[in-house]
N, C-alpha and C positions, 0 to 999 in steps of 0.2 A: 722468626717470622714477622712477629709485630714490630720489631725494631726496623726491619725492612720497610715494612707498609710506612712507618713514619719517616723512613729515609725518601720513598717515593714522595711523599708530601713535602716534605722541609727541604729535602736536597743537602747541601754540603752544611746548611746551618744545623742539621741534626747529628752530624759527626762529633761535634763538641759537648753533646748531651748524651752520648751513646753510655757512658760510665755511669751518668746519673740515672738513666734509664734501666740499666741493669741491676743497679743498686736498689731502686725500687721494687724492682720484681723479686730481690732476694733470693737468686738461684745460688747453688753451691759453686765453689770457685771455679770448677773445672767446667763447669756448664757457663759460666761467665766468660771463661777464657775461651772456650769453643765458639761461643757467639760473636766475641770481639773479631776472633780469626775469619769467621763466615762472612761476616758486615765486611772487613777488610778484603778479603778475596774476592767477593763479589763486587765491591766498588772498583776494585783494581781490574778485573777481568769481566766487567757487565757487559761490554759490547760483544765478546765472544760467547759469553753465555747466552746473551739474549739472541744472537745469531743461530746459536745451538738450538734453542727453543724455537723460534721461528721458522726454522727450517722444517719442523714437524707439525706446525700449526697451519692447517689448509684454510684458505680464504679468510684468515682473521690477522689483523696487525696486534702485535705482542701488547702495544699500549690499551687496546680494547678489552682485554682480558681483565677479569677484576683483580684488583688488588691482591687479593688473599691467594688466589690459583697462581698468579704471575709470580710472586714472590716465594710459594713453596717451588714452584718448578725451578724459580733461581737457585734456592738452596740445594735442591736435590742434584741439579745440573753441576753446581759449584762441587758439591762432593764426589761426583762421578768423575769430574775433569781433575781434581787436585787431591783427592783422597782415594788412590786405586786400592789402599789396603780395606776399603769399605765394600762389600760384596753389594753388587748393583742390587740384587733383590730386597737386601735389607735397606738400602737407600729408598728404593721405590715403595715399597712396606710402609716405611715411617712417614713418607710424603702422602700417602694415601691416608693413613691414620691422623695426620695432621688435617688433611682437606676434609675428611670426615667431622673433625671437631669444629673447626673454624670456618669452612667453606659453606657453598650450597649443597643441596642434596646431589646435584650433578657432580660436583667438585672431585670426588674419589675417583669415579670411573673415567672423567676427563684427565685429569692428572695421569693415572694409571696408563692411558692410551698414548699420552704424549711422551712419557718417561720410556715406556717399552718402545716406543718408535726410536727414541734417542739411543736407548741402549742397543737395539738391534744394527741401527745404522752405524753406530761406532764400531760393533764388533764386525761387521760386513767391512768396514775400512782397515780395520786391523788386520783381518784375514788377506785382504787384497794386498795390504801392504807387505805382509810374509811371502807370499806368492812370488 
């Protein structure tokens, strides 16, 4: 999440600094690998991820959301889209916990509402496609 916030501010200039950023944070190798994959996937599929979030944010533009909430949502939506082996409840709960730790007092409930709407919309789409 911190790397994505920096990426929001620095743009493509940050990509070359991602490894240095992760090295400074000293996460375990598997966490570092997962973070790189998430940043890469979000950067590659950002338009679709942002469109998915925007469709569930009533009367708000995505760019007006605070950077922490926006990037927590991007991570969660990326995992929902690209990692179907991750249960949606786990993805949502992790996003809520990150929101509680790093966001505002409203972040957790806001993130929960948006992700719940996204999961329900995706499930309805899957059900309609099966019919």
